[in-house]
C-alpha positions as CSV (number, residue, x, y, z in Angstrom):
1,M,-60.5,20.4,-11.7
2,K,-59.1,17.0,-12.3
3,R,-55.4,16.4,-11.4
4,I,-53.4,14.9,-14.3
5,L,-50.2,13.0,-13.6
6,V,-47.8,11.9,-16.4
7,L,-45.5,9.0,-15.6
8,D,-42.7,9.5,-18.1
9,G,-40.9,6.2,-18.8
10,S,-38.4,7.6,-21.3
11,Q,-34.7,7.1,-20.7
12,R,-33.9,10.0,-23.0
13,P,-34.7,13.6,-22.0
14,N,-36.9,15.4,-24.6
15,G,-37.4,12.1,-26.5
16,N,-40.1,11.3,-29.0
17,T,-42.5,9.9,-26.5
18,E,-42.2,13.0,-24.3
19,M,-42.7,15.2,-27.3
20,L,-45.8,13.3,-28.3
21,T,-47.2,13.4,-24.7
22,S,-46.5,17.2,-24.7
23,H,-48.8,17.5,-27.7
24,V,-51.5,15.5,-26.0
25,L,-51.4,17.7,-23.0
26,D,-50.8,21.1,-24.7
27,D,-52.5,23.8,-22.7
28,I,-53.7,21.3,-20.1
29,E,-52.3,21.7,-16.5
30,H,-50.5,18.5,-15.4
31,A,-47.8,17.2,-13.2
32,K,-45.0,15.1,-14.6
33,V,-42.7,12.5,-13.0
34,Y,-39.6,11.3,-14.8
35,L,-39.3,7.7,-13.7
36,R,-35.6,7.7,-14.8
37,E,-34.9,10.2,-12.1
38,L,-36.4,8.2,-9.2
39,G,-34.2,5.1,-9.2
40,I,-37.1,2.7,-8.5
41,R,-35.6,-0.7,-7.8
42,P,-36.8,-3.9,-9.4
43,I,-39.3,-6.0,-7.3
44,N,-38.1,-8.6,-5.0
45,D,-41.1,-10.8,-5.1
46,Q,-42.1,-11.7,-1.6
47,R,-45.8,-12.0,-2.1
48,H,-45.8,-15.4,-0.5
49,A,-43.0,-14.9,2.0
50,E,-43.8,-14.9,5.7
51,G,-44.0,-11.3,6.7
52,G,-44.5,-10.1,3.1
53,F,-42.4,-7.6,1.3
54,T,-39.3,-6.1,2.8
55,P,-39.4,-2.3,2.6
56,V,-37.3,-0.8,-0.2
57,N,-35.5,2.5,0.3
58,D,-36.4,4.3,-3.0
59,E,-39.1,6.7,-4.2
60,H,-41.8,4.2,-5.1
61,D,-44.0,4.8,-2.0
62,N,-43.9,8.6,-2.7
63,L,-44.8,7.9,-6.3
64,I,-47.8,5.7,-5.2
65,E,-49.0,8.7,-3.1
66,E,-48.8,10.9,-6.2
67,I,-50.7,8.4,-8.3
68,I,-53.4,8.1,-5.6
69,N,-53.8,11.9,-5.4
70,S,-54.4,12.1,-9.2
71,D,-57.5,11.7,-11.2
72,I,-56.0,11.0,-14.5
73,I,-52.8,9.0,-15.1
74,V,-50.9,9.2,-18.4
75,F,-48.4,6.4,-18.9
76,S,-45.9,7.7,-21.4
77,T,-43.3,5.1,-22.6
78,P,-41.2,4.3,-25.5
79,I,-41.9,0.8,-27.0
80,Y,-38.9,-1.4,-26.1
81,W,-39.0,-4.9,-27.4
82,Y,-42.8,-4.7,-27.8
83,G,-43.4,-3.6,-24.3
84,M,-42.8,-0.7,-21.9
85,S,-39.5,0.7,-20.9
86,G,-37.5,-0.9,-18.0
87,V,-38.1,2.0,-15.6
88,M,-41.9,1.9,-16.4
89,K,-41.8,-1.9,-15.9
90,N,-40.1,-1.6,-12.5
91,T,-42.7,1.0,-11.5
92,V,-45.6,-1.2,-12.5
93,D,-44.1,-4.4,-11.1
94,R,-43.8,-2.7,-7.7
95,F,-47.5,-2.2,-7.7
96,S,-47.6,-5.7,-6.3
97,Q,-45.7,-4.5,-3.2
98,A,-47.9,-1.4,-2.9
99,L,-51.1,-3.6,-3.1
100,R,-50.0,-5.4,0.0
101,N,-49.2,-2.2,1.9
102,E,-52.3,-1.5,4.1
103,R,-51.5,2.2,4.3
104,F,-52.2,2.7,0.6
105,D,-55.5,0.7,0.2
106,L,-54.3,0.8,-3.4
107,K,-57.0,-1.1,-5.3
108,N,-59.8,0.9,-3.7
109,K,-58.0,4.2,-4.2
110,L,-57.2,3.5,-7.9
111,A,-60.7,2.3,-8.7
112,G,-62.2,4.6,-11.3
113,K,-59.1,6.6,-12.1
114,E,-58.8,7.5,-15.8
115,V,-55.8,6.3,-17.8
116,Y,-54.3,7.2,-21.1
117,V,-51.2,5.6,-22.7
118,V,-48.8,7.4,-25.0
119,A,-46.1,5.3,-26.7
120,C,-43.6,5.7,-29.5
121,G,-41.6,3.1,-31.4
122,G,-40.1,2.3,-34.7
123,D,-40.7,-0.5,-37.1
124,N,-44.5,-0.6,-37.4
125,P,-45.3,0.5,-33.8
126,R,-49.1,0.8,-34.4
127,L,-49.2,-3.0,-34.8
128,K,-46.1,-4.1,-32.8
129,G,-47.1,-1.8,-29.9
130,L,-50.5,-3.5,-29.4
131,P,-49.1,-6.0,-26.9
132,L,-48.1,-3.0,-24.8
133,I,-51.5,-1.5,-25.0
134,Q,-53.1,-4.8,-24.1
135,Q,-50.8,-5.1,-21.1
136,F,-51.9,-1.7,-19.9
137,Q,-55.5,-2.6,-20.4
138,Y,-55.0,-5.7,-18.2
139,I,-53.2,-3.7,-15.6
140,C,-56.1,-1.2,-15.5
141,D,-58.7,-3.9,-15.4
142,F,-57.0,-5.6,-12.5
143,L,-56.7,-2.3,-10.6
144,G,-60.2,-1.1,-11.4
145,M,-58.9,1.9,-13.5
146,N,-60.5,3.0,-16.7
147,M,-58.2,3.0,-19.7
148,L,-59.9,5.6,-21.9
149,D,-57.6,5.8,-24.9
150,Y,-54.1,5.4,-26.2
151,L,-51.9,6.9,-28.8
152,I,-49.0,5.2,-30.6
153,G,-46.5,7.2,-32.7
154,Q,-43.8,6.1,-35.0
155,A,-40.3,7.5,-34.4
156,V,-36.8,6.3,-33.7
157,K,-34.3,9.1,-34.0
158,P,-34.6,12.2,-31.8
159,G,-37.4,14.6,-33.1
160,E,-38.7,12.1,-35.7
161,I,-42.1,12.1,-34.0
162,L,-42.8,15.5,-35.5
163,D,-42.7,13.8,-38.9
164,D,-45.5,11.4,-37.9
165,V,-48.5,13.5,-39.1
166,R,-51.0,10.9,-38.0
167,A,-49.6,10.8,-34.5
168,I,-49.6,14.6,-34.2
169,Q,-53.2,14.8,-35.4
170,D,-54.2,12.0,-33.1
171,A,-52.5,13.9,-30.2
172,Q,-54.5,17.0,-31.0
173,S,-57.7,15.0,-31.0
174,L,-56.8,13.4,-27.7
175,N,-56.0,16.8,-26.3
176,T,-59.5,18.0,-27.2
177,K,-61.0,14.8,-25.7
178,I,-59.2,15.4,-22.4
179,K,-60.1,19.1,-22.3
180,E,-63.8,18.2,-22.8
181,S,-63.6,15.6,-20.0
182,M,-62.2,18.3,-17.7
183,K,-65.3,20.5,-18.0
């Protein structure tokens, strides 16, 4: 059985993005990490510094282990200013540090992993969220992961995602697709 890990980049508990992701993974066993609870620090870019990156005392290394030990990663994030949330961005930015940590062998261990992206936003998100989707596609391409699909819902106020009939239907279709891939 494939192990699914949701990286929840929402700042608000039980927000629209989390609700939509729950519809996508309804009746599918998965683990979830709330990035807001990890306190992942922003990157201090030392890629070119002698000695490389200085170790950071936060949960990022443990999260990298969780990602490595998963087969499917679901990036779940609200759309903030046409991109991912700050906690999601900190997490992804720190991949640069993990790539240079020999104990992870990150690029090799992420190669072939399946990725889905679930995002919610207001003000025409299916168009204005496309830069976010493109960014995730480039991240996956760089790391050798396979971005298989994405879902963008429209919602701003708490619970509004349930009014986005298209997003809920798309979530059900994606749920079926993931279940089929698990067989």
